[in-house]
N, C-alpha and C positions, 0 to 999 in steps of 0.2 A: 221706383226704378232709378230716379235721379240720385237718391241717397246712395243706392248700391253702386251706381256708376261713379260717383265721386270717391267712394272708398276704393274701388278697383283702380281708378286713375291715380290715386295717391300711392297705392301699393306699387303699381307699375313704375311710376316715376321714381319712387324711393329705391326700388330694386335696381333700376337702370343706373341711377347715380352711384349706388354702392358697387355695382359691377364694373363701371367704366371709369371711375375717377382714378387718375394715375397714382395718387398717393396710396390708395388701397391695393392697387394692382401689385405693388412690391411685396405684399404679404400673401400672394396667391401663386406659389410655385407649383408647376405641373408635377404629375406623379413621378415621372422618370427622374427629374431633377431633384424633387423633394425627397425621394427615397433612395436615389442612386442605384436604381434597378433597371434592367432592360425591359422593353415592351413585352417580351416573351414570358416574363414572370407572372403577368396578369392575363395576357391575351393568348388564345389558342394558336393563332396564326401570326403572332408577333406584330400585328398591325391593329387589330380590333375590328368590330366591337365585341366579338365573342369572348366571354370571360371564363377564366378558371376560378377556383375557389379563392385564390389570393386577390383576384380582381373584384369578386363579389364582396369580400370582406373590406377591401379598401373603400368601396362605394358605401357599404353599410355603415362604416365608421365615419362617414362624412368627409371623405377625401383628405383626412388630416394626418395619416401616417407619415412619419418623417424620419430621416437619418440624423436629426438633431444638429445638422450643420446649416450654416448660412447660405442662402441661395439668392440669386438675382431674379429679375423679372421673369414671370412664368409663361410668357406668350409663346405660342407655336402657330404656324400657318400651314395650311394644306391646299394644294392646287390640284384640280382634276380635269382630265381631258378624256373624251370618248370617241370611238368610231363605231357606228352602228350600221348593220345591213338588215333591212326589212324586206321580206319577200314581196308583199303587197300591202293592202290595208290603208289605214288613215292615221294621221298624226293626232296627238292628244287634243288639239284644238278642232278636230273634225274635218280637216282638210284631206281630201282623198289623194292618194299617191299611188304610183306604180312601184315596181321594185326600185329600191333606192339605197345609196350608200352615203352616209352623212358623218362627217367628222365635226367635232365641236369642242371648244374650250368651255366646259360646264360652269367653271367659276372657281371660287376659293373660299376658305373659311379661316377665321381667326379663332383660336382656342386658347383658353387658359383654365386652370383648375388646380385645386389643392387647398391647403390650409389658409384660412384668412386670419384667424386668431384663436388660440386655444382649441376648443372642440368644434369650431365652425369652419366649414369648407364649402367649395362651390365648383361646379363644372358648367361652363358656358360656351356656346358656339354662336358666333356672328357670321352669317353666311352671305356671300354674294353669288347670285345666279346670273350667269352671262346671258342666258335665255330665260326670261325676257329682259334681263338687265335690272335686277332687283336686289337691293341690300336689305336683309331682314334678320331678326333673331331666329335661331333654330332651336337649340336646346338650352334650357336654363334650369338648374337644380342647385339650390342653396340649402345647406344642411347644418343642423346642430345635432351631435351624437355623443352619447356617453355610454359607459357600461357599468354594471353593478349587480346586485342581487335583490331578489324579491321573494320572500317566503321560501328561502332555500333554493331558488332557481336563478341561474345566471341569465342576465338579460342585457341586450344592447338596445337602447331606446333612443329615439331621435325625433326631430321635427324637420320637415322638408317644405320649402317654398319653391314651386316650379310652374312651368307653363304648359303642361299637358299630362293627362292621366297616363300612367305607365312610363313617363320619361325617367322617373327615378327608380324603375324596376331593376332588379338584379339579374333577371333571366331574359333570354333571347326568344321567348315564345310570346311576348307581349307586343302590341302594335308599334311602339316606339323603336324597337330594336330587332324586329324579326327579319330573317333572311327573305329576299336578297337585299344587300346593302349598297348595290350600285345600280344605276339606271341612266338612260340617255334622255335628253329633252326631245329627241326625235323618234322615239319608239312608241308604238301604240300600247295602250294599257286598258284593262277592263274598266267599264263605267262604274260598276257598283262597288261600294265599300261600306262597312259599318261606320256609324257615326263616330265611334271612339277613335277610328283611324284618322278622321278628318279634323279633329279638334286640336291637333298639335299646333302650338304657337298662337292659337286663337283664344285661349283662356288663360287664367292665372289663378292660382290657389295655394292652399297650404294643407298639411296633414301631419299626423303622427304615426310612427311605426315602432315596432319592437320585434326583436329576434330572441326567442325563448330557448335557452339551453342549446343554442346552435341548431335547433330543430324546427321550431314553429315560428313562422314569420306572419305578423299581422300589420295591417295598415288601414287607416281611415282618413279620407281627405275630402275636401270640398272645393269646387272651382266656380268662378264667375266668368261669364263671357266678356270680352273687351268690346267697347263700342267703336264706332267708325273712326273717331279721332285717335283713340288709343291704338287701334290697329295700324293706322297710318304712322304713328310714332314708332312702332316696332317693325314697320315695313311689310305688314300683312294685309290681306284683303278679307272681306266678310266671308262667312261660311257659305260655300257653294256660290260665291260671288255676290249674294244678296240676302242670305238668311242671317238670323241672329238668335243666339241662345237667350233664354229667359230664366231668371232665378238662379238658385244654387244648384250645381251639378255634383251630387254625391258620388264618391268612388270608394270601393273597398277591395282589399287584396288579402288572401290567405294562402300560405304555402307550407307544406311539410317537406323537409329536406333531410338527407342523411348521407354521410360518407362511410364507405366500407373499405376494409383492408388498408388502413392507414392512408386513405385518400386516393387509392388507385381507382376505386369506383365511386361515383356520386350519382344520386337520383333525387329528383324533386317532383312533386305534383302539387298543382295549385289551382285556385279559382280566383276570378276577379269579376267585378260588375260595376256598372255605371248607369245612371238614369239622367236624362236631359230633356228639357222642353225647348222647342225650337219654333220661332215665328217665321214661316216661309215668306221670303222676299221682304222680311221686316214689316209686314203688313199687320196693322192692329185691327181689332174689332171682330176677328174670327177665332179667337182663342189660339192655342199652341198645339203643335204636334208633339207627341211624347215618344221618346226612344229609350228602350231598356236593353242594354247589352250585358249578356252573361257568358262567361268563357271558362273552359277547363283547359289547362295546359300542363305539359310534362317535359322534363329535361333529364337526359342521361349522359354521363361522361365517363369514359375510361381513359386513364392516363398511365402510360407504361411505367414512367418513373416520376411520380409526383414530387420527389425530393429535388428534382432538377428543374432548372429554368426552361430547358429545351427538352422536349420528349414527344414521341408519337402520341396522338390523342384522337379518340373517337368521341364525337359529340352528336346527340340526336335530340330533336324537339318535336313536340306535337301540340297543335292548337285546334280546338273546336269552339267556335263562337256562334252564338245565336242572338239575333236582334229582333225584338218585337217593336213594331211601329204603329202607334195609334195616330192616324193622320187626320185628326179632328179639324185642323185648319186647312190643310192642303186639299181636302176634298171640295172645299168651297172655293179656295183661291186658284187651284190648279186642275181640279176635276179628277183627282186621283180616287182610288178606293178609300174606304174609311179606315182600313188597316192593311198592313203588309208585314211580311217577315223576310229576313235575310240571314243566311248561314254561311260560315266560312270554315273550311278545313285546310290546314297546312301541316305537312310532315316532312322533315328534312333530316339528313344524316351527313356528317362531315368527317373526313379523315385527314389529319394533318401530319405530314412527315417532317419531324424536326422543326416545326413552326416555320417551314419554308415553302413547301408545296402542299396546297390544301384544296382538294376537290370537295364539292358539296352537291348533293342531289335533293331536290324538293318536288313533291307533288302538291298541287293546290287545287281547290275547288270552291267556287262561289255559286250559291244557288238561292232562289227565293221565289216568292209568289209573283204571278204575272200581273202587271199593272201598266198598260201602255202609256197612260198619262204621266206616270212617275218615271219610267225607265226610258221611254222613247227608243226602244230597240225594235227589230223587225217583228218579233212575236210578242213583245211586251214583257219578256223575261230578262232577268239580270244575270243569267247563268254564264259562267266562264270556268274553264278548267284546263289544266295542262301540267307541264313538267319544266323545271328550271335546272339546268346543269351548269356548274361553274367551276373553274380551276383558278386558284389564286397563287401567285408567286411573290414571296416576300423575302428579299435578299438580306435585309438588315434587321435591326431591332432585337438582336440576340447578344449574349455575353461576348462573343468573339467578333462582333461587327466592327469594322474600321472606323465607322462614323457614329458616335454616340448621339449626335445632334440631328441625324438625318435618317429618315425611313421612307419606304415606298412600297406600294402594292400594285402589281399588274394582274388584272382579272380578265379572263375570257369566259363569257357567259352565252348560253343558248337557251332561249325560251321557245317551247313548242306548245301550241294550243290545239286541243281537240274540240273545244267549244269557246266561242268568243262572243260576249254580249248577246247571249240567247240563241246563237246560231252555230250549228256544227258544219254547215255548208261553207266552204272557203275559210274556215277558222284558221287553217294553216297559213293563209295569206298574211297573218299578223306575226308569224314566227320571226324572231329577231336574233341575230348574232351581234354580240356587243363586246368590244374591247375597251377596257377602262384602265386608266393609269392615274393613281393618286400618289403625290409626292408631298411629304410633310417634313418640316424643319423646325427645330426649336430656335427661337430668337435669342434666347439666353444661353450662354456657354459657361 
């Protein structure tokens, strides 16, 4: 373990140096500046993160597409503020509340991304959370990508170094990018989530990928957990506050995609999976818990005028994920059952009018085996289900926008629970109305 820790520490330190040294930052122009294209060329609602085919291709090719012109520093900043109304319920830290209205400056992010040199590019986010006052890395994806032929087949192939399974994914049905994209620090949220959701920014790894004939996408990657000192370096805490991963975490992805009628229709169906061993409370001598996550996901898009940067768009996603949990250590350390399971279903549909007004509706359900020692809910079950409705307004980020360097998104969201943490009684007390404003600006002109 010491040898593995030293390797991970070296990789993390090297990556952070490469990402944040000012000299190299000059070679990392952001996509809009690098390609001289508006946000709506790649994003459904002109703000992100939902991608059209042009956005998926830009990411696939390693953020290196360019207009071949010289550009200055690629930095951009985003600030976020929220106002949330919660009917009743409790805060994420377990504090009970009555009906409440809370406004907050959520924080801000520093972004940069694009070509570093030749076929190498990166997308990185450094995030400051005002609550609880934490500076940490959020997303990091560094890529090398090329295209060519192999036995008569066109292929785009590459290598990615990143800090979470699915953070490099091209589709919004995976944990790193799935709707909803906004939240408040003061709203209740379900207790249970699959392990793959919780590993974001807590691991570091590398993998290889390939897109065959613009139809079949394959990816294999491996991750290692960061130790306590490494997590402090990147502003993160241990898994669940005190757990640690053990050994290599393998991850795999397979997707079939196809465009119809010259890009007016697009469909993709995929699978992904991950296996990880976890030491609860970082306690040795009891072995490890083992988690295996397997998922099936699908994406459909209809674009009225795919030849235009701005067009009406329908986008839909489905995700079904199942997690098997062999709790060989937790049954001794925490008194849980020897095995549990957890499942997640999410289905959403979005309609975007001219990349300006974009409503989205999602149904979600989380369910699993009852285990009072593991879940600490009223009936020992992790089940939660409900509906999320959101409307986004994006005034800029399009070809006719007066400010090429400025973009913003105003989101109004409502979450309605029919079950919350294993209980249908008073589940609606956790219903939340959220108003979220994000404003982003390029620091280079």
